[in-house]
C-alpha angles and dihedrals in degrees: 000000000000117000121246088249091055093049092050093045090048099055101036098067097032092050090048090053093046091051090047091050094051089047088054091055090071091061093043098048092042087051090055088069089059107042101065094236093138099261125167092275124016132190116233090236120054130209104227090187089069097059101083094045090045091051091049092045091052089060094050114032103067098032089058090052091051092047090053091044089055092050088049091058091057093050093045093054092054089066104031140058113244089252092053091043090053092045093051093047091047090052094044099043110024099045096051089044093056095042093045091052090053101038114009104043103041094074089058090055091044094055090046094052090046092051093051093044094248093124130028103176136077129299091248092052090048092050095052097039101039114010095051090053086078093216109155120250137278095035088030134032104246118095149131094229108176090004087078086097089065094047096050092046093056091048089051089052089055096042096044101038095094093046092045092052091047091050090050092049096043090061087212103162113184112202118240114252145140090296086080087071090064097057089099091070096074089049092052093045089051091052093045094052100039114023098082093048095038110028120190107291107145089216095117095220101070102017101097097146094056092036092056092041095059094034088060093048092050089053091049092054091049095049093045092052089051093053114093108232095011095123092047091048090052089049091052091048095043094110091051091048091050093048094048093043093052092044090051097052093043089052092045094050091047091047096047096045093046095044093244090120113038115225112260093010124137088258091052092049097046094043093048093051092047085054089049095052095042090055090048085059091047093052092046095045096045090041092055093048100044108018100058095118141085128225134167091269093058091045089057096039094052090070097029099052098073097049090043089051089053093048103037103083096047090049091049092051093046095048090039093054090060097040097049088063092059124096094241128123116265095251093051089049090049092051095046094049090048093049097043094044093051092047093046095048093049090047093049090051098043097042102032119011102045094046097061124063089207091056091042089058092044089055096047098258131130118259116257122224088217111028092170095058107115092220099040092122104019097057127088114284137161120279113279121258097225147028113208 
């Protein structure tokens, strides 16, 4: 049984990292409107200066969430029976996914279709005539869009549960060591072998490169959490991780811009995934070292982050659809969309979602005995049992 100190230490820095990763998604998905990569809505004028930072963020944002999710599975299984664990994950993942596909995602598709002239009527008419046909996006209008993260995570739970239980029972505890630096290699090999044949699609059925990529990262998180002393080791090695991570990205950018490393070559794939993993180590190491604390913001954000994740992309698309039609510079539009999207999501969570037990369940939260209490989520409470 883990001590109370271990439980507190565990959740403080992992929860901080999860909250930060979701916060960064506002900047990333708003940036997708301005880089010309063919997102759901796009601005006529792009911001070329965003492209490198967006490319780097793409390699870091979701990997961190999957690593944390894998760690959360280990911690949850220390306190729950397999049946209880599966029941909670089903409630927390499947219910928000289904509700999101019917209620949260359709407005994104609607604004995209209207922007491109593929629909001229009302949202209600679009919903009845197009969404309820249940034809898969992009040829159809029914999708999980950004909620693919939830779908994949639930499939990983089902797929990995027998192995996770075996690992737990076997009490096989691998000691942390320099071998952890090499965990980016399987990620790079996977991309080299599968990306060309199965490009990123998030459709689950023909997305083998991405499916295996995040499956590996989920496993890494689970195994790291099971290793006594792993977090401390990562904290001790944080400067090495940072130095190697910086050196890797500098070399990759130099090699790609000077033609030394061809785009989408094996060297590009392996190097990019070494970069991804080294920076996972940086985040975990520095997080362990400097984020082992709780404050009122974290207490609030622990509950708020998941509903805000579910809401954020739809809010960005809706606000972005209006803003891109205004005669402002791209940078002003970018800043306005980020600010308004964050504010809207926080307001929706604080005023609407958290005050209704029905909505709390719909957004993957636990019900509250007193949803009207003004300090229900801001006050002191015990450390949470899971990190999703």
